[in-house]
C-alpha positions as CSV (number, residue, x, y, z in Angstrom):
1,M,-14.4,-14.6,17.4
2,S,-18.1,-15.3,17.3
3,G,-20.2,-14.3,14.3
4,Q,-17.4,-14.4,11.8
5,V,-18.1,-15.3,8.2
6,L,-15.8,-16.6,5.5
7,V,-15.8,-14.3,2.5
8,G,-14.9,-15.5,-1.0
9,E,-12.6,-12.6,-1.5
10,I,-11.9,-12.0,-5.1
11,V,-8.3,-10.9,-4.5
12,G,-7.0,-13.8,-2.5
13,S,-8.3,-16.7,-0.5
14,A,-11.2,-16.6,2.0
15,L,-11.0,-13.7,4.5
16,E,-12.5,-13.9,8.0
17,L,-14.6,-10.8,8.8
18,P,-16.4,-9.8,12.0
19,A,-20.1,-9.5,12.7
20,P,-22.4,-7.7,13.1
21,E,-23.9,-7.5,9.6
22,P,-21.2,-9.8,8.1
23,D,-22.6,-9.6,4.6
24,L,-22.4,-5.8,4.6
25,I,-18.9,-5.8,6.0
26,S,-17.9,-8.4,3.5
27,R,-19.2,-6.4,0.5
28,L,-17.6,-3.2,1.8
29,T,-14.2,-4.9,2.3
30,V,-14.2,-6.2,-1.2
31,G,-15.2,-2.6,-2.3
32,W,-12.3,-1.2,-0.2
33,L,-9.8,-3.5,-1.7
34,W,-10.9,-2.8,-5.3
35,S,-10.8,0.9,-4.6
36,F,-7.0,0.5,-5.2
37,S,-6.0,0.3,-8.8
38,S,-2.8,-1.6,-8.2
39,P,-3.1,-5.4,-7.8
40,H,0.1,-5.3,-5.7
41,T,-1.6,-2.8,-3.3
42,R,-4.7,-4.9,-3.1
43,R,-2.8,-8.0,-2.2
44,A,-0.7,-6.2,0.4
45,Y,-3.7,-4.5,2.0
46,E,-5.7,-7.7,2.1
47,R,-2.7,-9.5,3.7
48,N,-2.3,-6.7,6.3
49,L,-6.0,-6.7,7.2
50,R,-5.9,-10.5,7.5
51,E,-3.1,-10.2,10.0
52,W,-4.9,-7.6,12.1
53,L,-8.1,-9.7,12.2
54,A,-6.0,-12.7,13.3
55,F,-4.5,-10.6,16.1
56,C,-8.0,-9.7,17.2
57,E,-9.2,-13.3,17.0
58,E,-6.4,-14.5,19.3
59,R,-7.4,-12.0,21.9
60,D,-11.2,-12.3,21.5
61,L,-11.4,-8.7,20.4
62,D,-14.2,-7.5,18.1
63,P,-12.2,-5.3,15.6
64,L,-15.3,-3.2,15.0
65,I,-15.1,-1.9,18.6
66,A,-11.3,-1.6,18.7
67,T,-9.9,1.5,20.3
68,R,-6.8,3.6,19.9
69,A,-5.3,1.6,22.8
70,H,-5.8,-1.6,20.9
71,G,-4.1,-0.1,17.9
72,D,-1.1,1.0,20.1
73,L,-0.9,-2.6,21.5
74,Y,-0.9,-4.0,17.9
75,A,1.8,-1.6,16.8
76,R,4.1,-2.6,19.7
77,W,3.4,-6.3,19.0
78,L,4.4,-5.8,15.3
79,E,7.6,-4.0,16.3
80,H,8.7,-6.8,18.6
81,R,8.1,-9.8,16.3
82,D,11.0,-12.0,15.3
83,P,12.5,-11.2,12.9
84,R,11.9,-7.6,13.7
85,P,10.3,-5.7,10.8
86,A,11.6,-2.4,9.6
87,P,9.7,0.7,11.0
88,K,8.5,1.5,7.5
89,T,7.0,-2.0,7.3
90,V,5.2,-1.5,10.6
91,G,3.9,1.9,9.4
92,L,2.6,0.4,6.2
93,K,0.7,-2.4,8.0
94,L,-0.9,0.1,10.4
95,A,-1.8,2.4,7.5
96,S,-3.5,-0.5,5.7
97,V,-5.7,-1.3,8.6
98,S,-6.5,2.3,9.3
99,S,-7.5,2.7,5.6
100,W,-10.1,-0.1,6.1
101,Y,-11.6,1.6,9.1
102,T,-11.7,4.9,7.2
103,Y,-13.6,3.2,4.4
104,L,-16.2,1.8,6.9
105,V,-16.6,5.2,8.4
106,L,-17.3,6.7,5.0
107,E,-19.9,4.0,4.4
108,D,-21.6,4.9,7.7
109,V,-20.8,1.5,9.3
110,L,-18.6,3.1,12.1
111,P,-19.0,6.5,13.6
112,V,-15.2,7.2,13.8
113,N,-11.9,5.6,12.9
114,K,-10.3,5.2,16.4
115,F,-7.5,3.1,15.0
116,A,-6.2,6.1,13.1
117,G,-4.9,7.5,16.4
118,A,-2.6,4.6,17.1
119,S,1.0,5.7,17.4
120,R,3.2,4.7,14.5
121,P,7.0,4.3,14.4
122,K,9.0,7.3,13.4
123,I,10.5,6.8,10.0
124,D,13.5,8.6,8.6
125,R,12.3,9.4,5.1
126,T,15.8,10.7,4.1
127,H,17.4,7.3,4.6
128,S,17.3,4.1,2.6
129,E,19.0,0.8,3.3
130,T,18.9,-0.1,-0.3
131,V,22.1,0.7,-2.2
132,G,22.8,0.6,-5.9
133,L,25.4,-1.7,-7.4
134,E,28.9,-0.5,-8.5
135,R,29.0,-0.2,-12.3
136,S,31.3,-3.2,-12.5
137,E,28.7,-5.3,-10.6
138,A,25.9,-4.0,-12.9
139,R,28.0,-5.0,-15.9
140,A,28.7,-8.4,-14.3
141,M,25.0,-9.0,-13.9
142,V,24.3,-8.2,-17.5
143,A,27.1,-10.6,-18.6
144,A,25.9,-13.4,-16.3
145,A,22.4,-13.1,-17.6
146,E,23.5,-13.2,-21.2
147,A,25.9,-16.1,-20.6
148,G,23.2,-18.3,-19.0
149,S,21.5,-21.2,-20.7
150,G,18.1,-22.9,-20.7
151,R,14.7,-22.1,-22.0
152,A,14.4,-18.8,-20.1
153,Q,17.9,-17.5,-20.9
154,L,16.7,-14.8,-23.4
155,R,14.0,-13.7,-21.1
156,T,16.4,-13.4,-18.2
157,A,18.9,-11.4,-20.3
158,A,16.1,-9.1,-21.5
159,L,14.8,-8.6,-17.9
160,I,18.1,-7.8,-16.3
161,R,19.0,-5.3,-19.1
162,F,15.6,-3.8,-18.9
163,M,15.6,-3.3,-15.1
164,L,19.1,-1.9,-15.0
165,S,18.7,0.5,-18.0
166,I,15.1,1.7,-17.4
167,G,14.9,1.5,-13.6
168,P,11.2,0.4,-13.2
169,R,9.5,-1.0,-10.1
170,A,9.0,-4.8,-10.0
171,A,5.2,-4.3,-10.1
172,E,5.6,-2.1,-13.2
173,V,7.6,-4.8,-15.0
174,S,4.9,-7.4,-14.2
175,S,2.1,-5.2,-15.7
176,L,3.8,-4.5,-19.0
177,T,2.1,-5.8,-22.1
178,I,3.1,-6.1,-25.8
179,G,1.1,-3.0,-26.3
180,S,3.4,-1.1,-24.0
181,L,6.1,-1.1,-26.7
182,G,6.2,1.6,-29.3
183,F,8.1,4.0,-31.5
184,E,8.2,7.8,-31.2
185,R,10.4,10.3,-33.1
186,G,12.7,7.5,-34.1
187,F,13.1,6.0,-30.6
188,R,12.0,2.7,-29.3
189,T,9.8,3.4,-26.4
190,V,8.0,1.6,-23.5
191,R,4.9,2.9,-21.8
192,I,5.1,2.3,-18.0
193,V,2.0,2.8,-15.8
194,G,3.2,3.6,-12.3
195,K,1.7,4.4,-9.0
196,G,-1.6,6.3,-9.2
197,Q,-1.9,5.1,-12.8
198,K,0.6,7.8,-13.8
199,V,2.1,7.1,-17.3
200,R,5.8,7.5,-18.1
201,L,6.9,7.1,-21.7
202,R,10.5,5.9,-21.6
203,N,13.2,5.8,-24.2
204,M,14.4,2.1,-24.5
205,P,18.1,2.0,-25.3
206,P,19.1,0.1,-28.5
207,T,20.9,-2.7,-26.5
208,T,17.9,-3.1,-24.3
209,A,15.5,-3.1,-27.2
210,A,17.6,-5.7,-29.0
211,A,17.6,-8.0,-26.0
212,V,13.8,-7.7,-25.7
213,D,13.4,-8.3,-29.5
214,R,15.5,-11.5,-29.3
215,Y,13.4,-12.7,-26.4
216,L,10.1,-11.9,-28.2
217,A,11.3,-13.5,-31.5
218,E,12.3,-16.8,-29.7
219,R,9.0,-16.7,-27.7
220,L,7.0,-16.1,-30.9
221,E,8.7,-19.1,-32.6
222,R,8.1,-21.3,-29.7
223,E,4.4,-20.4,-29.6
224,G,3.9,-21.3,-33.2
225,G,4.5,-17.9,-34.9
226,V,1.0,-16.5,-34.1
227,A,1.3,-12.7,-33.6
228,F,1.0,-11.6,-30.0
229,E,-2.1,-9.7,-28.9
230,E,-1.4,-6.3,-27.6
231,S,-2.8,-7.3,-24.2
232,A,-0.4,-10.2,-23.9
233,P,2.3,-9.9,-21.1
234,L,5.6,-8.4,-22.4
235,F,7.5,-10.7,-20.1
236,A,5.6,-14.0,-19.7
237,T,6.0,-17.3,-17.9
238,S,6.0,-20.6,-19.8
239,G,2.2,-20.7,-19.2
240,G,1.7,-17.3,-20.7
241,R,1.1,-15.4,-17.4
242,P,3.0,-12.2,-16.5
243,V,6.1,-12.7,-14.5
244,S,5.4,-11.8,-10.9
245,P,7.3,-9.5,-8.6
246,R,8.1,-12.5,-6.5
247,Y,9.7,-14.2,-9.5
248,L,11.7,-11.1,-10.3
249,F,13.1,-11.0,-6.7
250,G,14.3,-14.6,-7.0
251,L,15.7,-14.0,-10.5
252,V,17.7,-10.9,-9.6
253,R,19.3,-12.6,-6.6
254,R,20.1,-15.7,-8.6
255,V,21.8,-13.6,-11.4
256,A,23.6,-11.6,-8.7
257,R,25.1,-14.8,-7.2
258,E,26.1,-16.0,-10.7
259,A,27.7,-12.6,-11.3
260,G,29.8,-12.8,-8.2
261,V,28.2,-9.7,-6.6
262,E,29.1,-9.2,-3.0
263,Y,26.1,-9.9,-0.7
264,P,23.9,-11.2,-3.5
265,D,20.9,-11.7,-1.1
266,R,20.7,-7.9,-0.7
267,V,20.3,-7.4,-4.5
268,T,16.6,-6.9,-5.3
269,P,14.7,-5.3,-8.2
270,H,14.6,-2.1,-6.0
271,A,18.4,-2.2,-5.8
272,L,18.6,-2.3,-9.6
273,R,16.3,0.8,-9.5
274,H,18.8,2.5,-7.2
275,T,21.6,1.4,-9.5
276,F,19.8,3.1,-12.5
277,A,19.5,6.3,-10.5
278,T,23.1,6.4,-9.2
279,L,24.7,5.5,-12.6
280,G,22.4,8.1,-14.3
281,D,23.6,10.7,-11.8
282,E,27.3,9.8,-12.3
283,E,26.8,10.1,-16.1
284,G,25.4,13.6,-15.8
285,A,21.6,13.1,-15.8
286,S,19.9,16.0,-13.9
287,L,17.8,15.5,-10.8
288,A,14.6,16.5,-12.7
289,E,15.4,13.9,-15.5
290,L,15.9,11.1,-13.0
291,Q,12.8,12.1,-11.0
292,D,10.7,11.9,-14.2
293,A,12.3,8.6,-15.3
294,L,11.7,7.0,-11.9
295,G,8.2,8.3,-11.5
296,H,8.8,10.0,-8.2
297,V,6.4,12.7,-7.0
298,S,9.0,14.5,-5.0
299,P,12.7,15.2,-6.0
300,E,13.6,14.5,-2.3
301,T,12.8,10.8,-2.9
302,T,15.1,10.8,-6.0
303,K,17.9,12.4,-3.9
304,I,17.7,9.5,-1.5
305,Y,18.3,7.1,-4.3
306,I,21.3,9.1,-5.6
307,H,22.9,9.8,-2.2
308,A,22.4,6.4,-0.5
309,K,25.4,4.9,-2.4
310,K,27.7,7.9,-1.7
311,R,27.3,8.2,2.1
312,L,30.3,6.1,3.0
313,E,32.5,7.6,0.3
314,T,31.7,11.2,1.4
315,D,31.6,10.6,5.1
316,P,33.8,13.4,6.7
317,S,35.3,10.9,9.2
318,Q,38.2,10.3,6.8
319,R,39.1,14.0,6.7
320,V,38.8,14.3,10.5
321,A,41.0,11.2,11.0
322,M,43.8,12.8,8.9
323,V,43.8,15.8,11.2
324,L,44.0,13.6,14.3
């Protein structure tokens, strides 16, 4: 594409942006990315925009004059890639690009966001492919994490207990700091900052708090006994950086394999979040309590978490088969 400029994008690597006025577009794109408070969102949106610009480059299309028809073509192209992405993934990619165009419209660079009219895949918002673990599998994962060895064993044990007993998102775990821990009314607490910078103060169970304390004590000794700063990551790599969501994905799957969980590659941090919801429901937690704990805006989202695991067990096919 003629007239492109490489931008030293402060979120990721250089990003190719179209002319005209490349300097203005570059500045606005950085501003657009930093309008999102979540680092995870910034990385995802930057990646999705990069993919759209590459699509335009391959077809010699200036993205600043792209029409709704181009957006429809891009949507169908996304849907038929190999491996085929989930409809929700396609929808998120299209929404990311549309958000960029909307930002340029608001900054008077474009008269209208034509990309917004591109048809998006229909998504069943009442269905989730993610299913929580059985309680025996959850216990096996805790046991496998605690039976491990090596320098990271205490961190692994603390992370698995924390994710199963608290139910946070992977990005929320990554953003926790030493200052996130606290005490209130006799309870050990953890302050979680979720989507939209909404804060949830969670009660950290004694077994989970003990696992975190053991990990922090060992880490403190290894680092020379100097007290942690409140801004230091709660769960840190050997280099002192926060554990990343990508690391958590790999860790959870490894522990699932060691625990003998069926289909371990389907076990993700999000599956542990579903496990928290389903086990909480089975133990009598109310829908409102689980919604608050998970940080869901709508109780309908929480219902999906709870019901996803029960769909096969409650399928009326078994009752009908008995009649037949």
